[in-house]
Backbone bond lengths (Angstrom), bond angles and torsions (degrees), N, CA, C in turn:
res aa  C-N    CA-C-N  psi(-1)  N-CA   C-N-CA  omega(-1)  CA-C   N-CA-C  phi
1 M - - - 1.474 - - 1.529 109.63 -
2 S 1.350 116.31 129.22 1.460 119.93 -176.48 1.524 110.78 -73.38
3 M 1.323 114.35 149.26 1.457 120.61 178.29 1.531 110.07 -77.50
4 K 1.318 116.52 142.06 1.456 121.61 177.62 1.528 108.45 -96.35
5 D 1.339 115.78 116.07 1.463 118.43 178.27 1.523 110.04 -127.96
6 I 1.325 115.20 152.20 1.467 119.33 -177.63 1.524 110.81 -159.81
7 S 1.325 114.43 143.71 1.465 122.18 168.05 1.517 107.10 -110.55
8 L 1.323 117.54 119.69 1.464 121.70 177.35 1.519 109.18 -105.48
9 I 1.327 115.50 122.05 1.459 122.30 179.29 1.525 109.26 -101.64
10 I 1.306 116.48 128.99 1.468 121.50 172.38 1.520 107.62 -109.07
11 L 1.333 116.70 122.85 1.456 122.37 178.27 1.522 108.42 -92.24
12 A 1.321 116.82 119.03 1.465 120.61 -171.87 1.523 112.00 -121.71
13 Y 1.316 115.12 136.67 1.461 121.02 169.30 1.529 108.31 -150.20
14 N 1.313 115.84 109.07 1.470 122.59 -177.63 1.529 111.91 54.20
15 D 1.318 115.08 44.57 1.466 121.44 -178.13 1.532 112.56 -113.41
16 A 1.322 118.15 24.63 1.463 120.54 -174.49 1.527 112.35 -55.11
17 N 1.316 117.24 -41.54 1.468 119.83 -178.15 1.525 111.96 -63.91
18 S 1.316 116.51 -36.95 1.466 120.48 177.69 1.527 111.74 -76.16
19 L 1.323 116.24 -39.26 1.467 121.20 -177.73 1.521 112.57 -64.41
20 L 1.296 116.69 -25.26 1.459 121.45 -178.79 1.530 111.16 -53.95
21 N 1.326 117.03 -39.47 1.467 121.20 177.07 1.524 112.42 -102.57
22 L 1.331 116.50 -30.76 1.465 120.01 -176.55 1.520 112.64 -62.07
23 V 1.318 117.22 -44.20 1.467 119.99 -177.19 1.536 112.21 -64.05
24 P 1.340 119.82 -50.74 1.475 119.04 176.71 1.529 112.97 -60.63
25 D 1.335 117.20 -38.55 1.467 120.47 179.59 1.524 110.90 -65.91
26 A 1.334 116.34 -45.70 1.460 120.52 179.69 1.522 110.92 -62.22
27 Y 1.313 116.30 -42.97 1.467 120.74 -178.95 1.529 110.46 -62.28
28 A 1.325 116.68 -43.02 1.469 121.21 -179.37 1.528 111.17 -64.04
29 I 1.330 116.90 -40.24 1.461 121.15 179.49 1.526 110.63 -66.43
30 L 1.310 117.19 -43.54 1.467 120.85 178.50 1.529 110.88 -63.82
31 E 1.314 115.68 -44.20 1.462 121.07 -178.26 1.530 111.65 -63.31
32 S 1.324 117.27 -33.46 1.466 122.04 -176.87 1.524 113.01 -81.67
33 N 1.337 117.62 -23.62 1.462 119.74 -169.61 1.528 115.48 -118.42
34 F 1.337 117.65 -7.57 1.464 119.58 -176.40 1.522 110.85 -130.27
35 D 1.330 114.90 144.95 1.469 120.23 179.64 1.527 110.94 -72.97
36 N 1.328 115.10 -42.68 1.465 121.12 179.01 1.526 108.01 -130.40
37 F 1.305 117.02 133.44 1.463 119.56 -177.66 1.516 111.08 -155.18
38 E 1.320 114.38 161.63 1.461 121.85 169.51 1.517 107.79 -146.44
39 L 1.301 115.41 145.77 1.454 122.63 176.86 1.522 107.20 -112.50
40 I 1.328 116.09 118.53 1.467 122.03 -176.52 1.518 109.02 -113.41
41 V 1.306 117.15 120.31 1.466 121.38 175.83 1.521 107.93 -109.27
42 V 1.327 116.07 118.31 1.459 121.02 178.08 1.527 107.69 -109.69
43 D 1.295 114.81 121.09 1.468 123.48 -172.79 1.530 109.07 -104.54
44 D 1.326 116.23 120.31 1.466 120.69 -177.88 1.531 111.63 -85.43
45 C 1.338 114.82 55.66 1.466 122.78 176.61 1.534 111.87 59.11
46 S 1.331 114.56 55.05 1.462 120.37 179.25 1.524 111.46 -61.11
47 T 1.327 115.48 150.66 1.468 120.68 178.26 1.533 111.86 -104.30
48 D 1.334 117.02 1.00 1.466 119.93 175.51 1.535 108.46 -94.63
49 H 1.328 118.97 -155.86 1.464 120.77 -176.07 1.534 112.48 -95.96
50 T 1.344 116.67 28.39 1.468 120.85 177.70 1.519 111.83 -56.47
51 S 1.313 116.71 -44.64 1.467 120.58 -176.12 1.530 111.80 -61.22
52 L 1.322 117.43 -47.23 1.470 121.23 179.71 1.530 110.94 -62.82
53 L 1.328 116.18 -42.05 1.463 120.48 179.74 1.521 111.02 -63.20
54 M 1.329 116.63 -45.04 1.462 120.18 -176.50 1.525 111.75 -70.01
55 Q 1.310 117.65 -33.45 1.469 119.97 176.30 1.525 110.36 -63.92
56 S 1.323 115.87 -36.29 1.465 120.55 175.81 1.530 110.79 -65.97
57 F 1.331 116.14 -44.22 1.467 120.67 178.83 1.530 111.88 -64.08
58 E 1.329 116.71 -35.09 1.467 120.35 179.68 1.526 111.20 -60.20
59 R 1.316 116.44 -36.55 1.465 119.88 179.62 1.526 111.38 -72.85
60 E 1.328 116.39 -22.63 1.466 121.49 -175.67 1.529 112.99 -91.19
61 Y 1.321 117.22 -35.04 1.464 121.43 -172.85 1.532 110.55 -116.45
62 K 1.328 116.24 118.12 1.464 120.19 -172.71 1.528 113.38 -71.35
63 N 1.350 117.85 -27.51 1.464 120.55 -178.14 1.529 112.17 -99.63
64 L 1.313 115.04 25.12 1.461 120.63 178.57 1.529 110.20 -104.43
65 V 1.329 115.12 131.67 1.470 121.78 176.28 1.524 107.82 -117.47
66 Y 1.329 116.32 126.64 1.468 120.46 177.38 1.516 108.94 -117.08
67 N 1.341 115.73 129.83 1.461 120.71 179.36 1.525 108.58 -135.83
68 R 1.304 116.10 134.62 1.477 120.99 -175.92 1.524 110.54 -120.73
69 N 1.336 117.17 129.83 1.462 121.03 173.66 1.528 109.49 -69.54
70 C 1.325 115.93 140.74 1.467 120.25 179.93 1.525 111.84 -69.80
71 T 1.318 116.05 -30.13 1.459 122.26 174.98 1.525 108.11 -133.43
72 N 1.319 116.31 164.11 1.461 120.65 178.09 1.529 109.16 -73.32
73 R 1.345 116.51 112.44 1.464 121.40 -172.59 1.523 113.93 -108.41
74 G 1.303 118.05 -11.68 1.459 119.94 -179.06 1.524 111.41 105.31
75 V 1.330 115.41 154.40 1.466 120.72 -174.23 1.525 112.30 -67.75
76 G 1.335 117.94 -31.65 1.465 120.45 179.07 1.519 111.86 -67.43
77 Y 1.320 116.52 -42.57 1.468 121.14 175.66 1.530 110.10 -62.54
78 T 1.322 115.41 -43.54 1.463 121.18 -177.86 1.526 111.05 -63.71
79 F 1.324 116.59 -40.06 1.468 121.25 176.58 1.530 111.08 -61.43
80 Q 1.317 117.03 -47.11 1.470 120.17 179.85 1.528 111.34 -61.00
81 K 1.303 115.76 -38.26 1.464 120.52 179.16 1.522 109.96 -63.15
82 G 1.333 116.69 -43.01 1.454 120.87 178.45 1.514 111.89 -61.91
83 V 1.330 116.89 -41.78 1.471 121.44 178.46 1.523 110.59 -61.03
84 K 1.313 116.92 -42.32 1.460 120.81 -179.28 1.534 111.89 -67.38
85 L 1.327 117.03 -27.74 1.464 120.96 178.29 1.528 112.02 -79.60
86 A 1.327 116.87 -23.99 1.475 121.42 -174.61 1.525 111.52 -67.92
87 K 1.344 116.00 143.12 1.468 119.55 -177.48 1.525 114.04 -115.57
88 Y 1.328 118.71 -11.63 1.461 119.76 -177.11 1.529 111.88 -97.76
89 N 1.333 115.96 164.46 1.468 121.44 -173.36 1.519 113.53 -74.36
90 S 1.305 117.55 -25.67 1.467 121.20 174.99 1.525 107.96 -104.47
91 I 1.332 115.31 123.31 1.462 120.89 -176.96 1.524 109.13 -119.03
92 A 1.319 116.42 119.81 1.463 122.06 179.28 1.522 108.87 -114.39
93 Y 1.332 114.85 159.62 1.464 117.32 173.94 1.520 110.37 -146.07
94 T 1.319 113.60 157.31 1.462 121.23 171.93 1.525 107.81 -151.30
95 D 1.318 116.05 171.26 1.460 121.11 178.04 1.523 110.58 -90.86
96 G 1.331 115.15 162.11 1.460 120.38 -178.42 1.509 114.73 -83.36
97 D 1.337 117.95 6.46 1.459 119.59 -177.06 1.523 113.96 -89.23
98 A 1.344 116.60 -0.52 1.476 122.63 174.21 1.526 113.19 61.00
99 Q 1.320 117.12 39.65 1.462 120.23 178.37 1.535 113.05 -95.24
100 F 1.340 116.02 3.14 1.463 120.03 -177.90 1.524 111.02 -121.79
101 N 1.319 115.81 146.57 1.463 121.90 175.72 1.526 107.70 -85.64
102 L 1.307 117.24 107.87 1.457 120.35 -173.87 1.528 112.90 -72.03
103 N 1.327 117.74 -9.08 1.465 118.78 170.11 1.528 110.72 -63.50
104 D 1.326 116.84 -23.09 1.467 120.85 177.46 1.526 112.07 -66.39
105 L 1.324 116.97 -17.52 1.467 119.96 176.80 1.526 111.80 -57.19
106 V 1.313 116.72 -35.12 1.463 120.92 -178.49 1.532 109.89 -64.02
107 S 1.326 116.80 -42.56 1.468 120.90 177.12 1.520 110.80 -64.00
108 L 1.320 116.81 -44.99 1.459 120.39 178.85 1.524 110.94 -60.97
109 Y 1.317 115.83 -41.42 1.463 119.91 -178.82 1.531 111.33 -62.73
110 N 1.318 117.39 -37.21 1.463 120.56 179.76 1.527 111.55 -64.09
111 Y 1.326 117.03 -34.22 1.473 120.69 176.64 1.522 111.72 -74.02
112 K 1.334 116.15 -19.35 1.465 121.05 -178.25 1.529 111.98 -62.08
113 K 1.315 118.19 -18.73 1.466 121.25 178.07 1.527 111.47 -66.58
114 K 1.341 116.21 -26.47 1.465 120.59 -175.91 1.525 114.23 -109.91
115 F 1.330 116.86 -15.76 1.465 120.57 -175.54 1.530 110.33 -131.41
116 D 1.336 115.34 152.09 1.462 120.62 -179.93 1.529 112.11 -79.16
117 I 1.329 116.02 -33.36 1.472 121.63 177.11 1.519 108.19 -129.79
118 V 1.324 116.35 130.76 1.459 121.19 175.73 1.522 107.03 -119.96
119 S 1.327 115.60 119.70 1.459 121.53 -175.40 1.516 110.28 -113.73
120 G 1.316 116.89 131.84 1.452 120.66 176.73 1.524 111.09 -71.50
121 K 1.313 116.40 136.77 1.465 121.25 176.02 1.526 108.42 -114.41
122 R 1.316 115.92 115.68 1.451 120.97 -178.32 1.529 110.92 -64.91
123 Q 1.346 115.60 116.48 1.463 119.48 -178.60 1.524 111.05 -65.47
124 V 1.314 116.21 -45.07 1.464 122.80 174.49 1.520 106.94 -132.33
125 R 1.317 116.95 118.94 1.463 120.32 -179.17 1.516 110.32 -77.99
126 A 1.327 115.26 126.31 1.473 120.68 -178.90 1.525 110.21 -95.44
127 D 1.329 116.24 48.02 1.460 122.42 -179.59 1.522 110.27 -114.91
128 G 1.310 115.28 166.15 1.451 120.03 174.52 1.521 111.38 -72.91
129 I 1.318 117.06 171.62 1.460 122.27 -176.45 1.530 111.63 -63.55
130 K 1.325 117.71 -35.76 1.466 120.97 -179.53 1.522 110.25 -63.97
131 R 1.326 117.01 -47.91 1.463 121.44 179.99 1.537 110.53 -64.53
132 W 1.331 115.76 -41.53 1.459 120.33 178.92 1.522 110.93 -60.30
133 F 1.328 117.07 -44.33 1.466 121.73 -178.47 1.530 111.07 -65.24
134 I 1.326 116.71 -45.60 1.465 120.75 179.90 1.529 110.12 -59.93
135 S 1.325 116.43 -44.17 1.459 120.64 -179.60 1.534 111.39 -64.70
136 K 1.326 116.41 -39.30 1.462 121.32 179.70 1.528 110.56 -61.70
137 V 1.317 116.40 -48.18 1.466 121.33 179.37 1.520 110.34 -63.64
138 Y 1.318 116.12 -42.64 1.473 121.73 -179.28 1.522 111.14 -59.46
139 N 1.316 117.41 -47.71 1.459 120.50 -179.76 1.527 112.00 -65.64
140 Q 1.327 117.01 -33.87 1.465 120.40 176.55 1.525 110.79 -66.33
141 L 1.325 117.03 -41.41 1.463 121.09 178.07 1.537 111.20 -63.72
142 L 1.318 116.08 -41.19 1.464 119.70 178.34 1.525 110.94 -63.14
143 R 1.315 115.66 -38.55 1.471 120.20 178.92 1.535 110.14 -66.34
144 L 1.321 116.13 -41.12 1.456 121.39 -177.60 1.534 112.33 -70.99
145 L 1.322 116.52 -45.39 1.462 120.66 -173.83 1.524 114.00 -83.94
146 F 1.349 116.32 -32.70 1.461 119.33 -171.86 1.532 113.90 -125.09
147 D 1.315 116.11 2.31 1.471 121.55 179.19 1.528 112.27 59.34
148 I 1.331 116.29 35.49 1.459 120.78 175.07 1.526 108.63 -76.17
149 K 1.321 116.10 127.09 1.458 120.52 -176.44 1.533 112.83 -92.16
150 L 1.327 117.24 -9.53 1.460 120.26 -178.96 1.528 110.36 -64.77
151 K 1.316 116.32 145.62 1.459 120.88 179.12 1.521 112.58 -92.83
152 D 1.340 116.91 -13.80 1.471 121.19 -177.24 1.525 108.67 -142.23
153 T 1.317 115.66 63.37 1.466 121.53 -173.12 1.520 112.49 -59.00
154 N 1.327 117.35 -37.93 1.463 120.35 -174.71 1.527 113.56 -93.29
155 S 1.320 117.06 21.30 1.466 120.22 173.05 1.530 109.55 -63.27
156 A 1.313 116.00 131.53 1.464 120.48 -176.37 1.528 112.11 -94.19
157 L 1.325 115.61 45.28 1.457 120.50 170.08 1.528 106.96 -146.61
158 K 1.316 115.13 102.56 1.461 121.45 -176.37 1.522 110.20 -141.83
159 I 1.344 115.36 156.94 1.466 122.03 171.43 1.522 108.10 -127.34
160 Y 1.325 115.48 135.01 1.456 122.38 179.80 1.533 110.00 -123.85
161 G 1.316 115.60 153.90 1.456 120.19 166.88 1.520 108.73 -80.13
162 R 1.316 117.15 139.03 1.468 120.71 -177.22 1.523 113.13 -54.45
163 E 1.333 116.73 -36.91 1.468 120.87 -174.62 1.526 112.37 -61.42
164 I 1.321 117.07 -23.82 1.466 120.93 179.96 1.523 110.86 -58.81
165 F 1.320 116.14 -38.89 1.457 119.83 -173.48 1.529 112.45 -74.27
166 D 1.340 116.87 -16.38 1.466 119.29 171.51 1.522 110.50 -66.72
167 K 1.340 115.62 -25.06 1.467 120.86 -177.48 1.531 112.91 -95.43
168 V 1.332 117.55 -32.83 1.478 119.34 -169.40 1.527 114.73 -103.35
169 L 1.322 117.88 -17.40 1.465 119.34 177.68 1.527 110.19 -88.86
170 P 1.335 118.56 149.77 1.470 126.30 1.06 1.532 111.60 -79.35
171 L 1.330 114.91 155.87 1.456 121.18 174.95 1.523 109.37 -89.80
172 Q 1.311 115.99 146.99 1.468 118.41 177.04 1.522 111.53 -89.58
173 S 1.334 116.40 -12.94 1.471 120.91 -177.02 1.523 110.44 -97.70
174 Y 1.315 116.58 122.09 1.463 121.76 175.90 1.528 111.19 -100.40
175 D 1.316 116.75 -3.25 1.463 121.27 -179.77 1.526 109.61 -104.26
176 G 1.332 116.81 -159.67 1.454 121.18 -174.39 1.515 116.00 -69.34
177 F 1.328 118.60 -5.63 1.463 120.72 177.41 1.526 111.87 -77.52
178 Y 1.329 117.86 -10.07 1.461 121.57 -175.90 1.531 112.07 -54.13
179 D 1.324 116.87 -39.44 1.465 121.91 -176.47 1.524 110.58 -62.21
180 A 1.336 115.69 -47.46 1.462 120.48 177.84 1.528 111.20 -65.73
181 E 1.317 117.59 -37.05 1.466 120.59 179.52 1.526 111.14 -60.82
182 V 1.324 116.94 -41.53 1.470 120.19 176.84 1.529 110.42 -60.86
183 I 1.327 116.57 -45.39 1.464 121.26 -178.97 1.527 110.94 -63.19
184 I 1.320 117.31 -46.81 1.468 121.62 -177.67 1.528 110.75 -62.92
185 K 1.334 116.74 -47.87 1.467 119.78 179.95 1.527 111.13 -63.43
186 S 1.324 117.05 -36.40 1.467 121.13 179.07 1.526 110.84 -66.56
187 M 1.323 116.76 -41.14 1.459 121.35 177.90 1.520 110.82 -61.03
188 R 1.310 116.76 -38.70 1.466 121.52 -175.06 1.529 113.11 -70.48
189 V 1.325 116.21 -19.08 1.472 119.07 175.42 1.531 110.22 -111.18
190 N 1.344 114.27 21.28 1.469 122.12 168.99 1.527 115.95 68.42
191 Y 1.317 116.94 28.86 1.462 118.43 170.12 1.527 108.87 -75.91
192 T 1.315 116.16 147.02 1.469 120.67 -176.92 1.525 110.45 -91.53
193 I 1.341 115.00 142.88 1.462 121.72 -174.58 1.523 109.27 -136.16
194 T 1.327 116.76 139.15 1.460 120.71 173.68 1.520 109.64 -139.04
195 E 1.332 115.26 162.06 1.462 121.91 175.57 1.526 109.64 -113.85
196 V 1.335 115.03 141.45 1.463 121.89 -179.73 1.529 107.97 -127.00
197 P 1.328 119.07 132.56 1.465 121.03 -179.34 1.530 112.20 -60.98
198 I 1.321 116.05 136.16 1.469 121.54 179.17 1.525 109.92 -137.53
199 T 1.325 115.21 168.33 1.463 122.32 179.24 1.529 110.03 -92.09
200 H 1.316 116.04 144.25 1.462 121.52 178.85 1.522 109.27 -129.56
201 Y 1.342 116.01 135.01 1.460 121.49 -177.72 1.533 110.87 -110.69
202 P 1.321 117.60 156.45 1.472 120.36 173.92 1.526 110.28 -65.64
203 R 1.307 115.50 150.05 1.460 120.70 175.63 1.523 109.08 -72.33
204 Q 1.321 116.78 130.16 1.464 121.27 -176.12 1.528 113.33 -93.85
205 F 1.334 116.27 -29.51 1.461 119.87 -174.50 1.524 110.48 -132.95
206 G 1.327 115.28 142.49 1.457 120.69 173.33 1.529 113.27 70.27
207 E 1.336 113.51 -174.08 1.467 121.14 -179.14 1.515 109.55 -116.81
208 A 1.319 116.94 137.23 1.456 121.24 178.15 1.527 109.99 -65.61
209 S 1.334 116.61 127.73 1.471 119.91 -178.37 1.518 111.81 -68.27
210 G 1.344 116.63 -23.64 1.459 120.60 -176.58 1.517 114.74 -66.62
211 V 1.336 117.92 -14.86 1.468 120.21 -179.90 1.525 111.69 -96.24
212 K 1.312 117.86 -4.40 1.454 120.77 179.31 1.529 109.46 -76.73
213 W 1.322 115.90 139.05 1.456 121.49 -175.39 1.525 111.96 -55.74
214 K 1.333 116.67 -41.52 1.461 120.85 -179.90 1.527 111.05 -61.15
215 S 1.336 117.49 -41.69 1.462 121.58 179.69 1.523 111.43 -68.28
216 V 1.325 116.36 -41.74 1.466 120.75 179.17 1.529 110.45 -61.02
217 M 1.321 117.68 -45.37 1.464 121.24 -179.13 1.521 111.56 -66.85
218 S 1.326 116.37 -35.65 1.467 120.30 177.81 1.530 110.99 -63.15
219 V 1.337 116.30 -44.04 1.471 120.71 179.34 1.527 110.88 -64.72
220 L 1.324 117.09 -43.32 1.467 120.44 178.95 1.526 111.07 -62.34
221 K 1.324 116.26 -39.88 1.458 120.97 178.28 1.524 110.60 -63.96
222 S 1.328 117.26 -44.80 1.467 120.96 178.62 1.526 111.18 -63.32
223 M 1.335 115.84 -40.19 1.465 120.65 178.74 1.527 111.26 -59.73
224 M 1.324 115.97 -45.98 1.464 119.27 -177.53 1.522 111.74 -70.68
225 Y 1.322 117.09 -37.17 1.466 119.99 175.34 1.535 110.60 -61.14
226 F 1.322 115.76 -44.05 1.461 120.71 -178.86 1.535 110.22 -65.87
227 W 1.332 116.43 -42.70 1.466 120.99 178.55 1.526 110.56 -62.04
228 Y 1.337 116.86 -44.02 1.468 121.54 -179.77 1.532 110.85 -63.66
229 D 1.339 116.21 -44.73 1.466 119.90 179.49 1.520 111.60 -62.29
230 S 1.334 116.47 -35.87 1.464 119.75 -177.94 1.522 112.14 -72.22
231 K 1.339 117.00 -15.92 1.463 120.97 179.70 1.522 112.87 -91.34
232 K 1.328 116.85 -7.80 1.481 119.81 -178.78 1.522 111.27 -69.52
């Protein structure tokens, strides 16, 4: 029987209130369901008390890795950093806002036997109308420009095979387009991708950066740059 191993990356930015419960919950789920695991929290230079909280958790949990960016570099940069820190063959990630049920990781992992990338698809999105609308338009644009068939491309609960990142890194997107860039590059070298239904919770703390006008424009700009480069 093969050993189940996984590196779970949590991308954090001013998520201390969510991380307070998310980190212990994630650690318990990994410990109960995997033979070998590590929990990696990459902090994009948070201005709240994330650093103090994570230093405390590091002393408590032996398989926890905490890494902090010296400056705010963007979620795409932070994701790549987490991938480079990961040591196991299955690499998963989620956001630090605790909007996903990490028990769903077990279901995603089971599909990993047949697919190179397993992406969670939110059955019911627990977001406001503004976030829902932005996501709807975004997924339609991805389908139109890049022929992505996924219905929830920017879901922040995915598992990848490590070998994928030998092909797709480095990413040119340091903003929220990074997720789609990984999917598009993976499709182009014939990696297999599937979506699995998952649970989604309302955000309890703070405001989602993805609904801010500056973030939306940054993602659109990255999308068009990537589309233009792919046509050269």
